[in-house]
Backbone as XML, in Angstrom:
<?xml version="1.0"?>
<chain id="A" units="angstrom">
  <residue number="1" name="UNK">
    <atom name="N" x="87.922" y="-39.451" z="37.121"/>
    <atom name="CA" x="87.263" y="-39.739" z="38.370"/>
    <atom name="C" x="86.904" y="-38.410" z="39.025"/>
  </residue>
  <residue number="2" name="UNK">
    <atom name="N" x="85.709" y="-38.338" z="39.564"/>
    <atom name="CA" x="85.291" y="-37.094" z="40.183"/>
    <atom name="C" x="86.050" y="-36.848" z="41.479"/>
  </residue>
  <residue number="3" name="UNK">
    <atom name="N" x="86.109" y="-35.584" z="41.832"/>
    <atom name="CA" x="86.811" y="-35.208" z="43.063"/>
    <atom name="C" x="86.111" y="-35.818" z="44.265"/>
  </residue>
  <residue number="4" name="UNK">
    <atom name="N" x="84.778" y="-35.835" z="44.239"/>
    <atom name="CA" x="84.014" y="-36.398" z="45.354"/>
    <atom name="C" x="84.332" y="-37.879" z="45.527"/>
  </residue>
  <residue number="5" name="UNK">
    <atom name="N" x="84.387" y="-38.616" z="44.431"/>
    <atom name="CA" x="84.687" y="-40.052" z="44.499"/>
    <atom name="C" x="86.128" y="-40.287" z="44.936"/>
  </residue>
  <residue number="6" name="UNK">
    <atom name="N" x="87.077" y="-39.468" z="44.454"/>
    <atom name="CA" x="88.472" y="-39.654" z="44.848"/>
    <atom name="C" x="88.655" y="-39.349" z="46.327"/>
  </residue>
  <residue number="7" name="UNK">
    <atom name="N" x="87.934" y="-38.367" z="46.856"/>
    <atom name="CA" x="87.997" y="-38.093" z="48.299"/>
    <atom name="C" x="87.453" y="-39.276" z="49.077"/>
  </residue>
  <residue number="8" name="UNK">
    <atom name="N" x="86.374" y="-39.844" z="48.575"/>
    <atom name="CA" x="85.766" y="-40.997" z="49.239"/>
    <atom name="C" x="86.737" y="-42.170" z="49.277"/>
  </residue>
  <residue number="9" name="UNK">
    <atom name="N" x="87.432" y="-42.429" z="48.156"/>
    <atom name="CA" x="88.415" y="-43.509" z="48.114"/>
    <atom name="C" x="89.561" y="-43.239" z="49.073"/>
  </residue>
  <residue number="10" name="UNK">
    <atom name="N" x="89.995" y="-41.973" z="49.134"/>
    <atom name="CA" x="91.082" y="-41.625" z="50.050"/>
    <atom name="C" x="90.630" y="-41.815" z="51.491"/>
  </residue>
  <residue number="11" name="UNK">
    <atom name="N" x="89.421" y="-41.402" z="51.815"/>
    <atom name="CA" x="88.907" y="-41.575" z="53.173"/>
    <atom name="C" x="88.798" y="-43.050" z="53.530"/>
  </residue>
  <residue number="12" name="UNK">
    <atom name="N" x="88.327" y="-43.872" z="52.587"/>
    <atom name="CA" x="88.242" y="-45.311" z="52.820"/>
    <atom name="C" x="89.626" y="-45.896" z="53.073"/>
  </residue>
  <residue number="13" name="UNK">
    <atom name="N" x="90.590" y="-45.462" z="52.263"/>
    <atom name="CA" x="91.959" y="-45.961" z="52.403"/>
    <atom name="C" x="92.554" y="-45.552" z="53.749"/>
  </residue>
  <residue number="14" name="UNK">
    <atom name="N" x="92.343" y="-44.294" z="54.142"/>
    <atom name="CA" x="92.859" y="-43.818" z="55.431"/>
    <atom name="C" x="92.207" y="-44.564" z="56.592"/>
  </residue>
  <residue number="15" name="UNK">
    <atom name="N" x="90.907" y="-44.826" z="56.483"/>
    <atom name="CA" x="90.208" y="-45.571" z="57.538"/>
    <atom name="C" x="90.746" y="-46.997" z="57.631"/>
  </residue>
  <residue number="16" name="UNK">
    <atom name="N" x="90.979" y="-47.608" z="56.473"/>
    <atom name="CA" x="91.530" y="-48.971" z="56.457"/>
    <atom name="C" x="92.936" y="-48.989" z="57.047"/>
  </residue>
  <residue number="17" name="UNK">
    <atom name="N" x="93.758" y="-48.006" z="56.686"/>
    <atom name="CA" x="95.116" y="-47.917" z="57.245"/>
    <atom name="C" x="95.074" y="-47.778" z="58.764"/>
  </residue>
  <residue number="18" name="UNK">
    <atom name="N" x="94.142" y="-46.955" z="59.248"/>
    <atom name="CA" x="94.033" y="-46.758" z="60.697"/>
    <atom name="C" x="93.615" y="-48.065" z="61.369"/>
  </residue>
  <residue number="19" name="UNK">
    <atom name="N" x="92.666" y="-48.752" z="60.767"/>
    <atom name="CA" x="92.197" y="-50.023" z="61.318"/>
    <atom name="C" x="93.324" y="-51.055" z="61.385"/>
  </residue>
  <residue number="20" name="UNK">
    <atom name="N" x="94.197" y="-51.030" z="60.391"/>
    <atom name="CA" x="95.314" y="-51.972" z="60.349"/>
    <atom name="C" x="96.541" y="-51.470" z="61.107"/>
  </residue>
  <residue number="21" name="UNK">
    <atom name="N" x="96.464" y="-50.250" z="61.630"/>
    <atom name="CA" x="97.597" y="-49.679" z="62.355"/>
    <atom name="C" x="98.685" y="-49.162" z="61.426"/>
  </residue>
  <residue number="22" name="UNK">
    <atom name="N" x="98.314" y="-48.792" z="60.208"/>
    <atom name="CA" x="99.297" y="-48.366" z="59.208"/>
    <atom name="C" x="99.267" y="-46.872" z="58.923"/>
  </residue>
  <residue number="23" name="UNK">
    <atom name="N" x="98.507" y="-46.095" z="59.706"/>
    <atom name="CA" x="98.379" y="-44.676" z="59.372"/>
    <atom name="C" x="99.721" y="-43.959" z="59.399"/>
  </residue>
  <residue number="24" name="UNK">
    <atom name="N" x="100.617" y="-44.367" z="60.285"/>
    <atom name="CA" x="101.924" y="-43.711" z="60.350"/>
    <atom name="C" x="102.823" y="-44.126" z="59.182"/>
  </residue>
  <residue number="25" name="UNK">
    <atom name="N" x="102.603" y="-45.303" z="58.650"/>
    <atom name="CA" x="103.373" y="-45.756" z="57.490"/>
    <atom name="C" x="103.079" y="-44.843" z="56.304"/>
  </residue>
  <residue number="26" name="UNK">
    <atom name="N" x="101.813" y="-44.524" z="56.085"/>
    <atom name="CA" x="101.438" y="-43.638" z="54.987"/>
    <atom name="C" x="102.072" y="-42.262" z="55.164"/>
  </residue>
  <residue number="27" name="UNK">
    <atom name="N" x="102.069" y="-41.756" z="56.392"/>
    <atom name="CA" x="102.681" y="-40.459" z="56.654"/>
    <atom name="C" x="104.173" y="-40.491" z="56.314"/>
  </residue>
  <residue number="28" name="UNK">
    <atom name="N" x="104.850" y="-41.576" z="56.675"/>
    <atom name="CA" x="106.284" y="-41.696" z="56.385"/>
    <atom name="C" x="106.536" y="-41.723" z="54.887"/>
  </residue>
  <residue number="29" name="UNK">
    <atom name="N" x="105.719" y="-42.488" z="54.152"/>
    <atom name="CA" x="105.889" y="-42.537" z="52.700"/>
    <atom name="C" x="105.606" y="-41.178" z="52.072"/>
  </residue>
  <residue number="30" name="UNK">
    <atom name="N" x="104.618" y="-40.464" z="52.586"/>
    <atom name="CA" x="104.331" y="-39.125" z="52.064"/>
    <atom name="C" x="105.548" y="-38.214" z="52.222"/>
  </residue>
  <residue number="31" name="UNK">
    <atom name="N" x="106.214" y="-38.295" z="53.370"/>
    <atom name="CA" x="107.405" y="-37.477" z="53.617"/>
    <atom name="C" x="108.543" y="-37.895" z="52.692"/>
  </residue>
  <residue number="32" name="UNK">
    <atom name="N" x="108.781" y="-39.208" z="52.593"/>
    <atom name="CA" x="109.852" y="-39.713" z="51.721"/>
    <atom name="C" x="109.620" y="-39.256" z="50.291"/>
  </residue>
  <residue number="33" name="UNK">
    <atom name="N" x="108.399" y="-39.428" z="49.791"/>
    <atom name="CA" x="108.110" y="-39.072" z="48.408"/>
    <atom name="C" x="108.198" y="-37.567" z="48.193"/>
  </residue>
  <residue number="34" name="UNK">
    <atom name="N" x="107.831" y="-36.768" z="49.184"/>
    <atom name="CA" x="107.959" y="-35.318" z="49.055"/>
    <atom name="C" x="109.436" y="-34.925" z="48.925"/>
  </residue>
  <residue number="35" name="UNK">
    <atom name="N" x="110.286" y="-35.547" z="49.713"/>
    <atom name="CA" x="111.730" y="-35.266" z="49.634"/>
    <atom name="C" x="112.265" y="-35.686" z="48.268"/>
  </residue>
  <residue number="36" name="UNK">
    <atom name="N" x="111.843" y="-36.853" z="47.787"/>
    <atom name="CA" x="112.308" y="-37.315" z="46.476"/>
    <atom name="C" x="111.877" y="-36.336" z="45.383"/>
  </residue>
  <residue number="37" name="UNK">
    <atom name="N" x="110.625" y="-35.871" z="45.443"/>
    <atom name="CA" x="110.142" y="-34.906" z="44.446"/>
    <atom name="C" x="110.956" y="-33.614" z="44.498"/>
  </residue>
  <residue number="38" name="UNK">
    <atom name="N" x="111.319" y="-33.160" z="45.702"/>
    <atom name="CA" x="112.122" y="-31.939" z="45.838"/>
    <atom name="C" x="113.478" y="-32.081" z="45.141"/>
  </residue>
  <residue number="39" name="UNK">
    <atom name="N" x="113.966" y="-33.305" z="45.062"/>
    <atom name="CA" x="115.266" y="-33.568" z="44.445"/>
    <atom name="C" x="115.133" y="-34.127" z="43.026"/>
  </residue>
  <residue number="40" name="UNK">
    <atom name="N" x="113.916" y="-34.030" z="42.462"/>
    <atom name="CA" x="113.640" y="-34.480" z="41.098"/>
    <atom name="C" x="113.941" y="-35.969" z="40.890"/>
  </residue>
  <residue number="41" name="UNK">
    <atom name="N" x="113.665" y="-36.780" z="41.914"/>
    <atom name="CA" x="113.869" y="-38.217" z="41.835"/>
    <atom name="C" x="112.518" y="-38.866" z="41.568"/>
  </residue>
  <residue number="42" name="UNK">
    <atom name="N" x="112.467" y="-39.750" z="40.597"/>
    <atom name="CA" x="111.246" y="-40.474" z="40.264"/>
    <atom name="C" x="110.927" y="-41.452" z="41.396"/>
  </residue>
  <residue number="43" name="UNK">
    <atom name="N" x="109.770" y="-41.265" z="42.022"/>
    <atom name="CA" x="109.406" y="-42.068" z="43.188"/>
    <atom name="C" x="109.329" y="-43.562" z="42.876"/>
  </residue>
  <residue number="44" name="UNK">
    <atom name="N" x="108.748" y="-43.906" z="41.740"/>
    <atom name="CA" x="108.611" y="-45.328" z="41.381"/>
    <atom name="C" x="109.960" y="-45.980" z="41.115"/>
  </residue>
  <residue number="45" name="UNK">
    <atom name="N" x="110.821" y="-45.281" z="40.389"/>
    <atom name="CA" x="112.161" y="-45.832" z="40.142"/>
    <atom name="C" x="112.929" y="-46.003" z="41.447"/>
  </residue>
  <residue number="46" name="UNK">
    <atom name="N" x="112.835" y="-44.991" z="42.312"/>
    <atom name="CA" x="113.527" y="-45.046" z="43.594"/>
    <atom name="C" x="113.032" y="-46.228" z="44.419"/>
  </residue>
  <residue number="47" name="UNK">
    <atom name="N" x="111.713" y="-46.366" z="44.512"/>
    <atom name="CA" x="111.126" y="-47.441" z="45.314"/>
    <atom name="C" x="111.496" y="-48.811" z="44.753"/>
  </residue>
  <residue number="48" name="UNK">
    <atom name="N" x="111.490" y="-48.939" z="43.434"/>
    <atom name="CA" x="111.871" y="-50.195" z="42.803"/>
    <atom name="C" x="113.325" y="-50.552" z="43.132"/>
  </residue>
  <residue number="49" name="UNK">
    <atom name="N" x="114.206" y="-49.571" z="42.984"/>
    <atom name="CA" x="115.617" y="-49.829" z="43.257"/>
    <atom name="C" x="115.845" y="-50.111" z="44.746"/>
  </residue>
  <residue number="50" name="UNK">
    <atom name="N" x="115.158" y="-49.379" z="45.592"/>
    <atom name="CA" x="115.281" y="-49.590" z="47.041"/>
    <atom name="C" x="114.823" y="-51.001" z="47.418"/>
  </residue>
  <residue number="51" name="UNK">
    <atom name="N" x="113.669" y="-51.407" z="46.896"/>
    <atom name="CA" x="113.150" y="-52.749" z="47.217"/>
    <atom name="C" x="114.085" y="-53.847" z="46.711"/>
  </residue>
  <residue number="52" name="UNK">
    <atom name="N" x="114.636" y="-53.654" z="45.530"/>
    <atom name="CA" x="115.565" y="-54.656" z="44.990"/>
    <atom name="C" x="116.837" y="-54.775" z="45.836"/>
  </residue>
  <residue number="53" name="UNK">
    <atom name="N" x="117.171" y="-53.698" z="46.548"/>
    <atom name="CA" x="118.372" y="-53.726" z="47.392"/>
    <atom name="C" x="118.105" y="-54.343" z="48.770"/>
  </residue>
  <residue number="54" name="UNK">
    <atom name="N" x="116.828" y="-54.559" z="49.097"/>
    <atom name="CA" x="116.494" y="-55.152" z="50.398"/>
    <atom name="C" x="116.932" y="-56.615" z="50.433"/>
  </residue>
  <residue number="55" name="UNK">
    <atom name="N" x="117.536" y="-57.037" z="51.542"/>
    <atom name="CA" x="117.973" y="-58.425" z="51.652"/>
    <atom name="C" x="116.773" y="-59.373" z="51.627"/>
  </residue>
  <residue number="56" name="UNK">
    <atom name="N" x="116.945" y="-60.492" z="50.957"/>
    <atom name="CA" x="115.923" y="-61.549" z="50.927"/>
    <atom name="C" x="114.544" y="-61.054" z="50.501"/>
  </residue>
  <residue number="57" name="UNK">
    <atom name="N" x="114.505" y="-60.242" z="49.458"/>
    <atom name="CA" x="113.241" y="-59.670" z="49.007"/>
    <atom name="C" x="112.212" y="-60.743" z="48.666"/>
  </residue>
  <residue number="58" name="UNK">
    <atom name="N" x="112.642" y="-61.815" z="48.038"/>
    <atom name="CA" x="111.694" y="-62.873" z="47.671"/>
    <atom name="C" x="111.048" y="-63.498" z="48.908"/>
  </residue>
  <residue number="59" name="UNK">
    <atom name="N" x="111.827" y="-63.713" z="49.967"/>
    <atom name="CA" x="111.279" y="-64.265" z="51.210"/>
    <atom name="C" x="110.298" y="-63.288" z="51.849"/>
  </residue>
  <residue number="60" name="UNK">
    <atom name="N" x="110.609" y="-61.999" z="51.762"/>
    <atom name="CA" x="109.717" y="-60.975" z="52.309"/>
    <atom name="C" x="108.401" y="-60.996" z="51.546"/>
  </residue>
  <residue number="61" name="UNK">
    <atom name="N" x="108.472" y="-61.029" z="50.213"/>
    <atom name="CA" x="107.276" y="-61.024" z="49.378"/>
    <atom name="C" x="106.412" y="-62.261" z="49.626"/>
  </residue>
  <residue number="62" name="UNK">
    <atom name="N" x="107.038" y="-63.356" z="49.971"/>
    <atom name="CA" x="106.308" y="-64.592" z="50.258"/>
    <atom name="C" x="105.792" y="-64.618" z="51.697"/>
  </residue>
  <residue number="63" name="UNK">
    <atom name="N" x="106.074" y="-63.573" z="52.463"/>
    <atom name="CA" x="105.610" y="-63.494" z="53.836"/>
    <atom name="C" x="106.386" y="-64.377" z="54.800"/>
  </residue>
  <residue number="64" name="UNK">
    <atom name="N" x="107.570" y="-64.800" z="54.379"/>
    <atom name="CA" x="108.351" y="-65.716" z="55.200"/>
    <atom name="C" x="109.348" y="-65.001" z="56.105"/>
  </residue>
  <residue number="65" name="UNK">
    <atom name="N" x="109.550" y="-63.726" z="55.884"/>
    <atom name="CA" x="110.595" y="-63.009" z="56.612"/>
    <atom name="C" x="110.216" y="-61.536" z="56.711"/>
  </residue>
  <residue number="66" name="UNK">
    <atom name="N" x="110.504" y="-60.885" z="57.835"/>
    <atom name="CA" x="110.221" y="-59.443" z="57.911"/>
    <atom name="C" x="111.166" y="-58.654" z="57.010"/>
  </residue>
  <residue number="67" name="UNK">
    <atom name="N" x="110.671" y="-57.540" z="56.516"/>
    <atom name="CA" x="111.480" y="-56.694" z="55.636"/>
    <atom name="C" x="112.627" y="-56.049" z="56.400"/>
  </residue>
  <residue number="68" name="UNK">
    <atom name="N" x="113.756" y="-55.888" z="55.735"/>
    <atom name="CA" x="114.913" y="-55.209" z="56.304"/>
    <atom name="C" x="115.382" y="-54.151" z="55.315"/>
  </residue>
  <residue number="69" name="UNK">
    <atom name="N" x="115.845" y="-53.058" z="55.859"/>
    <atom name="CA" x="116.394" y="-52.012" z="54.998"/>
    <atom name="C" x="117.695" y="-52.492" z="54.387"/>
  </residue>
  <residue number="70" name="UNK">
    <atom name="N" x="118.029" y="-52.008" z="53.196"/>
    <atom name="CA" x="119.318" y="-52.372" z="52.606"/>
    <atom name="C" x="120.464" y="-51.980" z="53.539"/>
  </residue>
  <residue number="71" name="UNK">
    <atom name="N" x="121.524" y="-52.746" z="53.494"/>
    <atom name="CA" x="122.690" y="-52.471" z="54.347"/>
    <atom name="C" x="123.266" y="-51.080" z="54.063"/>
  </residue>
  <residue number="72" name="UNK">
    <atom name="N" x="123.169" y="-50.640" z="52.822"/>
    <atom name="CA" x="123.722" y="-49.336" z="52.432"/>
    <atom name="C" x="122.612" y="-48.297" z="52.240"/>
  </residue>
  <residue number="73" name="UNK">
    <atom name="N" x="121.686" y="-48.234" z="53.199"/>
    <atom name="CA" x="120.541" y="-47.342" z="53.117"/>
    <atom name="C" x="120.924" y="-45.894" z="52.844"/>
  </residue>
  <residue number="74" name="UNK">
    <atom name="N" x="121.998" y="-45.442" z="53.429"/>
    <atom name="CA" x="122.406" y="-44.043" z="53.306"/>
    <atom name="C" x="122.538" y="-43.588" z="51.852"/>
  </residue>
  <residue number="75" name="UNK">
    <atom name="N" x="122.915" y="-44.501" z="50.955"/>
    <atom name="CA" x="123.087" y="-44.086" z="49.559"/>
    <atom name="C" x="121.750" y="-43.807" z="48.874"/>
  </residue>
  <residue number="76" name="UNK">
    <atom name="N" x="120.633" y="-44.178" z="49.492"/>
    <atom name="CA" x="119.319" y="-43.923" z="48.912"/>
    <atom name="C" x="118.778" y="-42.548" z="49.273"/>
  </residue>
  <residue number="77" name="UNK">
    <atom name="N" x="119.457" y="-41.854" z="50.165"/>
    <atom name="CA" x="119.068" y="-40.490" z="50.493"/>
    <atom name="C" x="119.535" y="-39.581" z="49.360"/>
  </residue>
  <residue number="78" name="UNK">
    <atom name="N" x="118.660" y="-38.718" z="48.856"/>
    <atom name="CA" x="119.020" y="-37.911" z="47.678"/>
    <atom name="C" x="120.339" y="-37.160" z="47.809"/>
  </residue>
  <residue number="79" name="UNK">
    <atom name="N" x="120.644" y="-36.651" z="48.978"/>
    <atom name="CA" x="121.872" y="-35.867" z="49.153"/>
    <atom name="C" x="123.119" y="-36.739" z="49.260"/>
  </residue>
  <residue number="80" name="UNK">
    <atom name="N" x="122.950" y="-38.060" z="49.381"/>
    <atom name="CA" x="124.090" y="-38.975" z="49.446"/>
    <atom name="C" x="124.242" y="-39.839" z="48.188"/>
  </residue>
  <residue number="81" name="UNK">
    <atom name="N" x="123.297" y="-39.744" z="47.273"/>
    <atom name="CA" x="123.319" y="-40.613" z="46.092"/>
    <atom name="C" x="124.559" y="-40.380" z="45.245"/>
  </residue>
  <residue number="82" name="UNK">
    <atom name="N" x="125.148" y="-41.471" z="44.786"/>
    <atom name="CA" x="126.217" y="-41.313" z="43.792"/>
    <atom name="C" x="125.629" y="-40.658" z="42.531"/>
  </residue>
  <residue number="83" name="UNK">
    <atom name="N" x="126.435" y="-39.891" z="41.816"/>
    <atom name="CA" x="125.947" y="-39.190" z="40.620"/>
    <atom name="C" x="125.278" y="-40.124" z="39.625"/>
  </residue>
  <residue number="84" name="UNK">
    <atom name="N" x="125.863" y="-41.293" z="39.406"/>
    <atom name="CA" x="125.298" y="-42.246" z="38.441"/>
    <atom name="C" x="123.898" y="-42.679" z="38.881"/>
  </residue>
  <residue number="85" name="UNK">
    <atom name="N" x="123.712" y="-42.927" z="40.157"/>
    <atom name="CA" x="122.408" y="-43.335" z="40.684"/>
    <atom name="C" x="121.396" y="-42.208" z="40.545"/>
  </residue>
  <residue number="86" name="UNK">
    <atom name="N" x="121.817" y="-40.991" z="40.856"/>
    <atom name="CA" x="120.926" y="-39.831" z="40.725"/>
    <atom name="C" x="120.447" y="-39.669" z="39.286"/>
  </residue>
  <residue number="87" name="UNK">
    <atom name="N" x="121.365" y="-39.799" z="38.328"/>
    <atom name="CA" x="120.983" y="-39.687" z="36.906"/>
    <atom name="C" x="119.987" y="-40.784" z="36.529"/>
  </residue>
  <residue number="88" name="UNK">
    <atom name="N" x="120.210" y="-41.983" z="37.009"/>
    <atom name="CA" x="119.345" y="-43.117" z="36.685"/>
    <atom name="C" x="117.939" y="-42.946" z="37.271"/>
  </residue>
  <residue number="89" name="UNK">
    <atom name="N" x="117.844" y="-42.324" z="38.433"/>
    <atom name="CA" x="116.557" y="-42.215" z="39.126"/>
    <atom name="C" x="115.838" y="-40.893" z="38.911"/>
  </residue>
  <residue number="90" name="UNK">
    <atom name="N" x="116.473" y="-39.943" z="38.210"/>
    <atom name="CA" x="115.827" y="-38.651" z="37.989"/>
    <atom name="C" x="114.588" y="-38.804" z="37.142"/>
  </residue>
  <residue number="91" name="UNK">
    <atom name="N" x="113.623" y="-37.903" z="37.409"/>
    <atom name="CA" x="112.417" y="-37.859" z="36.589"/>
    <atom name="C" x="112.822" y="-37.432" z="35.190"/>
  </residue>
  <residue number="92" name="UNK">
    <atom name="N" x="112.200" y="-38.030" z="34.217"/>
    <atom name="CA" x="112.487" y="-37.680" z="32.827"/>
    <atom name="C" x="111.695" y="-36.443" z="32.444"/>
  </residue>
  <residue number="93" name="UNK">
    <atom name="N" x="112.371" y="-35.515" z="31.844"/>
    <atom name="CA" x="111.725" y="-34.297" z="31.353"/>
    <atom name="C" x="112.028" y="-34.183" z="29.869"/>
  </residue>
  <residue number="94" name="UNK">
    <atom name="N" x="111.449" y="-33.217" z="29.225"/>
    <atom name="CA" x="111.697" y="-33.016" z="27.791"/>
    <atom name="C" x="113.190" y="-32.798" z="27.562"/>
  </residue>
  <residue number="95" name="UNK">
    <atom name="N" x="113.859" y="-32.128" z="28.494"/>
    <atom name="CA" x="115.296" y="-31.878" z="28.359"/>
    <atom name="C" x="116.100" y="-33.166" z="28.343"/>
  </residue>
  <residue number="96" name="UNK">
    <atom name="N" x="115.577" y="-34.232" z="28.973"/>
    <atom name="CA" x="116.271" y="-35.507" z="29.013"/>
    <atom name="C" x="116.096" y="-36.304" z="27.724"/>
  </residue>
  <residue number="97" name="UNK">
    <atom name="N" x="115.114" y="-35.942" z="26.922"/>
    <atom name="CA" x="114.812" y="-36.734" z="25.714"/>
    <atom name="C" x="115.653" y="-36.378" z="24.560"/>
  </residue>
</chain>
């Protein structure tokens, strides 16, 4: 994809987020993902595990209930993760193979 087209898609997405009142949500995710990258945590694995830990995820996905953070949110912070969780969520590198 060309750089010009990718910028256009990003601008469209940012405009849509602003229209929906979600511009701050994107900023928060950018910060979260930057912190995860600094700690070599795979963003997709982290997000998947975090979402699975949310109470009543199926009801949230069906639009029947507002999302709630997991009761043990603190363990999802890279500096608080149990060693086993950190190993499971780390980005895979050649050294891991």
